C-alpha positions in Angstrom: 67.9 89.0 10.0 69.9 88.5 13.7 69.4 91.6 15.6 73.0 92.9 16.9 72.9 93.5 20.5 74.9 96.6 21.8 74.8 96.6 25.8 76.2 100.1 27.4 79.5 100.4 28.2 79.0 100.9 32.0 77.1 97.2 31.7 80.6 95.8 30.0 82.3 97.6 32.1 80.6 96.3 35.6 80.6 93.0 33.8 84.7 93.2 33.9 85.1 94.4 37.3 82.6 91.9 38.5 85.0 89.0 36.7 87.7 90.8 38.3 86.7 90.3 42.2 84.9 87.1 41.7 88.3 85.4 41.1 89.4 85.2 44.5 85.4 84.6 45.5 84.4 81.9 43.4 86.2 78.9 44.9 86.4 80.3 48.7 90.3 80.3 50.1 90.8 77.4 47.4 94.2 76.0 48.0 95.2 78.4 50.8 92.5 75.9 52.9 95.0 73.1 52.4 97.8 75.4 53.5 96.2 76.5 56.5 94.8 73.1 57.7 98.1 71.8 57.7 100.7 74.3 58.7 98.1 76.0 61.3 95.6 73.3 62.8 98.0 70.5 62.0 95.5 68.5 60.1 96.4 65.2 58.3 96.1 64.9 54.2 93.0 62.6 54.9 91.0 65.0 57.0 92.7 67.8 54.9 90.7 66.2 51.5 87.4 65.6 53.1 87.2 69.5 54.2 88.1 69.9 50.7 85.7 67.5 49.3 82.9 68.9 51.6 82.5 71.9 49.0 82.7 69.5 45.9 80.1 67.6 47.0 77.6 70.2 47.8 78.2 71.9 44.6 77.6 68.7 42.8 74.4 68.3 44.9 73.7 72.4 44.2 74.9 72.4 40.6 71.9 71.6 38.5 68.9 73.2 40.0 71.4 76.0 40.4 70.9 76.1 36.7 67.6 75.5 36.6 67.3 78.7 38.8 69.1 80.5 36.9 66.5 79.9 33.8 63.5 80.3 35.2 64.9 83.7 37.4 64.8 87.2 35.9 66.6 88.0 39.4 70.3 86.6 38.3 72.2 89.9 39.5 70.5 89.3 43.1 71.8 85.5 42.6 75.4 86.6 42.5 74.6 88.9 45.4 73.7 85.5 47.8 76.4 83.4 46.5 78.9 86.1 47.6 77.5 86.5 51.0 77.7 83.0 51.4 81.2 82.9 50.5 82.1 85.7 52.7 80.3 84.1 55.8 82.2 81.2 55.3 85.2 82.0 54.5 85.6 84.3 58.2 83.7 81.2 59.8 87.2 79.1 58.7 89.5 81.7 59.7 88.2 82.0 63.0 87.0 78.9 63.8 89.4 75.9 62.1 87.9 72.9 63.9 86.2 70.4 61.8 82.2 71.0 61.9 82.9 74.4 61.3 85.2 74.0 58.1 83.0 71.1 56.9 79.7 73.6 57.1 81.6 76.3 55.8 82.9 74.5 52.9 79.4 73.3 51.9 78.0 77.4 52.2 81.1 78.0 49.9 80.1 74.8 47.4 76.3 75.6 47.0 77.5 79.9 46.1 80.1 78.1 43.7 77.4 76.1 42.0 75.8 79.8 41.4 78.4 81.9 39.9 79.5 79.9 36.6 75.9 79.8 35.2 74.7 83.1 36.4 77.7 85.2 34.8 77.4 83.4 32.0 74.4 83.7 31.5 74.3 88.1 32.0 77.0 88.0 29.6 75.0 85.8 26.4 71.9 88.0 27.7 74.3 90.8 27.3 75.6 90.3 24.1 74.5 87.6 22.3 75.8 84.4 20.8 77.6 86.2 17.9 79.5 87.6 20.0 80.0 85.0 22.8 83.3 83.7 22.0 85.5 86.8 22.4 83.3 88.1 25.3 84.0 84.9 27.1 87.2 85.2 26.6 87.4 88.7 27.8 85.2 87.5 31.0 88.5 84.8 31.7 91.4 87.3 30.7 89.5 89.3 33.8 89.2 87.1 35.9 92.5 85.4 35.9 93.7 89.1 36.3 91.6 89.2 39.4 93.3 85.7 40.4 96.8 87.3 40.0 96.0 90.2 42.1 94.0 87.9 44.8 97.1 85.6 45.0 99.6 88.4 45.2 97.6 89.9 47.9 97.2 86.7 49.8 100.8 86.0 49.6 101.8 89.6 51.2 99.3 89.5 53.9 99.8 85.5 54.7 103.4 86.2 55.0 103.9 89.8 56.8 100.1 89.6 58.9 98.2 86.2 59.2 97.7 82.9 57.4 93.9 83.5 58.4 93.9 87.2 57.1 93.9 85.5 53.5 90.1 84.3 55.0 89.4 88.6 55.2 90.4 89.1 52.2 88.3 86.7 50.4 85.2 88.7 52.6 86.3 92.1 51.3 86.4 91.0 47.6 83.0 89.7 47.9 81.8 92.9 48.9 83.9 94.2 45.9 81.8 91.9 43.2 78.7 92.7 45.1 79.0 96.2 44.3 80.1 95.4 40.4 77.2 93.7 39.9 74.9 95.7 41.0 76.1 98.0 38.6 75.2 95.6 35.5 71.8 97.6 33.9 69.1 94.8 34.3 67.2 95.9 31.4 70.2 95.3 29.2 69.7 91.7 30.1 67.7 89.9 27.5 66.6 86.8 29.8 65.3 84.5 27.3 68.5 85.0 25.4 70.4 84.1 28.5 69.1 80.9 29.0 70.0 80.2 25.3 66.8 81.0 23.4 67.4 81.5 20.0 68.2 84.8 19.1 65.7 87.5 16.9 65.7 86.2 13.5 67.4 82.9 13.9 63.8 80.7 15.0 60.4 81.9 14.4 59.3 79.2 16.4 60.1 79.8 19.7 56.9 78.7 21.4 58.0 75.0 20.2 60.9 74.7 22.1 59.7 76.0 25.2 59.0 72.4 25.9 62.7 71.5 25.8 63.8 74.1 28.7 65.5 72.3 31.7 65.0 68.7 29.6 66.9 66.5 32.1 66.4 63.3 30.1 66.8 65.1 26.5 70.5 66.1 28.0 71.4 62.4 29.2 70.4 61.1 26.4 72.6 63.9 23.9 75.4 61.6 23.3 77.6 64.6 22.5 76.8 66.1 26.1 77.3 63.1 27.4 80.6 62.2 26.5 81.7 66.0 26.6 81.0 65.5 30.7 82.7 62.5 30.9 85.9 63.6 29.6 85.1 67.2 31.8 84.5 64.6 35.0 88.2 63.0 33.8 89.6 65.8 33.6 89.2 67.4 36.7 89.4 64.1 38.9 93.3 64.6 37.8 93.5 68.5 38.0 91.9 69.1 40.8 94.0 67.7 44.0 97.1 68.9 41.8 97.7 72.2 43.5 96.2 71.4 47.0 99.0 68.6 47.3 101.8 71.2 45.7 100.9 73.2 48.6 101.3 70.4 51.3 104.5 69.8 49.7 105.6 73.2 50.3 104.1 73.5 53.8 106.2 70.6 55.5 109.2 72.2 57.2 109.3 75.7 55.4 107.1 78.0 58.2 105.2 81.3 56.7 107.1 81.1 53.2 104.6 78.3 52.1 101.7 80.5 51.6 104.5 82.9 49.7 105.4 79.5 47.4 101.4 79.0 46.7 101.2 82.5 45.7 104.1 82.2 43.0 102.3 78.8 42.1 99.4 80.8 41.4 100.6 84.1 39.9 102.5 82.2 37.3 99.3 80.2 36.1 97.6 83.2 36.6 100.1 85.2 34.6 99.9 82.4 31.6 95.9 82.5 31.8 95.4 86.0 30.6 97.3 85.5 27.5 95.6 82.3 27.1 92.0 83.1 27.4 92.4 85.8 25.4 93.9 84.1 22.8 91.3 81.4 23.1 88.6 83.2 22.6 89.5 84.7 19.7 91.0 81.6 18.2 87.5 79.6 19.0 85.9 81.6 16.6 86.5 79.2 14.2 86.9 76.0 15.4 86.6 74.6 19.5 88.3 71.3 19.0 92.2 71.4 18.1 92.3 74.4 20.9 90.7 72.3 23.7 92.5 69.3 23.2 95.9 70.9 23.8 94.7 72.0 27.2 93.8 68.3 28.4 96.9 67.4 26.5 99.2 69.6 29.2 97.5 67.7 32.3 99.2 64.8 32.2 102.8 66.3 31.4 102.3 68.5 34.2 101.2 65.6 36.8 104.7 63.8 35.9 106.4 66.8 36.0 105.8 67.2 39.9 107.1 63.9 40.9 110.6 65.1 39.3 111.5 67.2 42.2 110.3 69.1 45.4 112.5 72.2 44.8 109.8 75.3 45.1 111.5 77.1 42.2 110.5 73.6 40.2 106.9 73.2 41.4 106.1 76.7 40.7 107.5 76.8 37.1 105.1 73.5 36.3 102.6 76.0 36.9 102.9 77.3 32.9 101.4 74.4 32.2 98.0 74.9 34.6 98.0 78.1 33.2 97.8 76.7 29.8 95.2 74.2 30.5 93.0 76.6 32.6 93.3 79.3 30.2 91.6 77.1 27.7 89.3 75.2 29.9 87.5 78.3 31.0 86.8 79.5 27.4 86.5 76.6 25.7 83.7 74.6 28.2 81.6 77.5 28.3 81.6 78.4 24.3 81.2 74.4 23.5 77.9 74.5 25.9 76.4 77.2 24.1 77.4 75.5 20.9 75.5 72.1 22.3 72.6 74.2 23.5 71.7 77.0 21.1 68.4 77.6 20.4 67.2 74.8 23.0 66.4 77.0 25.9 68.6 74.7 28.2 72.0 77.0 28.2 72.3 77.0 32.1 70.7 73.8 32.8 73.0 71.8 30.8 76.0 74.5 32.6 74.3 73.2 35.8 74.6 69.6 34.9 78.5 70.0 33.7 79.7 71.8 36.7 78.2 68.5 38.5 80.1 66.5 36.5 83.3 69.1 37.3 82.1 69.0 40.7 82.1 65.6 40.7 85.5 65.2 39.4 87.1 67.3 42.0 85.5 66.0 45.0 86.4 62.6 44.2 90.2 63.6 43.2 91.0 65.4 46.7 89.3 62.3 48.4 91.7 59.8 46.4 94.8 61.7 46.7 94.7 62.4 50.2 94.2 58.4 51.1 96.8 57.7 48.5 99.2 60.2 49.8 98.6 59.1 53.7 99.6 55.7 52.3 101.7 55.6 49.4 103.5 59.6 49.2 103.2 62.0 47.0 104.9 61.1 44.0 102.3 58.3 43.7 99.3 60.1 43.8 100.6 62.7 41.0 101.4 59.7 38.7 97.8 58.4 39.6 96.5 61.8 39.1 98.7 61.6 35.8 97.1 58.6 34.6 93.4 59.6 35.1 94.3 62.8 32.6 95.7 60.3 30.1 92.1 58.6 29.9 90.5 62.2 29.3 92.6 63.0 26.7 91.4 59.8 24.8 87.7 60.6 25.5 87.7 63.8 24.3 89.8 63.2 21.6 87.8 60.1 20.2 84.5 60.7 21.5 83.8 64.6 21.1 83.1 66.0 17.6 83.6 69.7 16.6 80.6 71.2 18.1 81.5 75.0 15.8 79.4 73.9 13.0 76.4 76.4 13.1 73.8 73.0 13.3 70.4 73.7 15.5 70.6 71.6 18.0 67.2 71.3 18.2 66.5 69.4 15.3 68.7 67.1 15.8 69.5 66.5 19.6 71.2 63.2 19.3 73.9 63.4 16.4 77.0 62.0 17.5 
């Protein structure tokens, strides 16, 4: 009989607060860096693309080792503290010294931190609530995360407009402090660290010793066709998605003075307002099926890319972010749940997350590099259309090659089921 986990309200509320504060810390200054480098430091699109890619490349290198580290260590809360410190230092350095070596070095630090946050947070979540309640809890995590993004974007727009663009970097550092306080309030004794790595819950598998050998089995993960095709689809999705908002930010930064940060904040706010209810609903509906919901998230991305080419009007560009909200809200919930389905009972949950996020980093890094050079030579519309075409391929791969994962099948028993 499966034992129901009952973590304290203090730990669950602290997890809520952690997701709020980490919303603006996970990716550093994000798209605001693109605006800052173009409008305040006069960087060209190719240079900006390289700077944005530095973080993604660091994440690619660190992601799988970070997942393995989360699986091995019980000090998951301390890992989040260290990662938040990295983001804080990197953000402040970029705000004070916006030259190429400092920006690249800071982006690398932020990229390493970004590799730690997702597996550590989801591991803590799984260790607190268990598999049975994971779908709704992940939906709640994402709801608070998007609420934090909404708050951060509002504050960033205000400080960027009324104080200075570089003040946004210090805002990120302040939120990092909030995330450190929040994670320390989660009760360590309530986290089941074996369950947090993806082991079966009590009553589900009596032979836990047998699948200790599967922990961090990289070759096994690569030979699993479901995980492989899922990763390919995610790479293509983020290849198409990652550069879209930074490109919109560069368009907004052309001749609009300090209002560019206000428009960028509006883009983020609109998306986050949509993500809040979407992520909550995704967690609820995903209890019975994963794939149909995820297909919707894949489908709206190419539409968004094409719409960006129809007008450069700031109000139109902001309104298109509704689609980003739908895709982002779904992706944040379903990606975690599908990985949990694919690795349940194997003890490979966080390593698989690390490999998946490596795939995401590859897609995001290549996206910024490609988009930067394409826009420099052919213009913004061509860049958006190329990204939209890649999004169509991502949709096709997911639709035809990735099956429904909410089946209750033990992955250890049939690791190569297609």
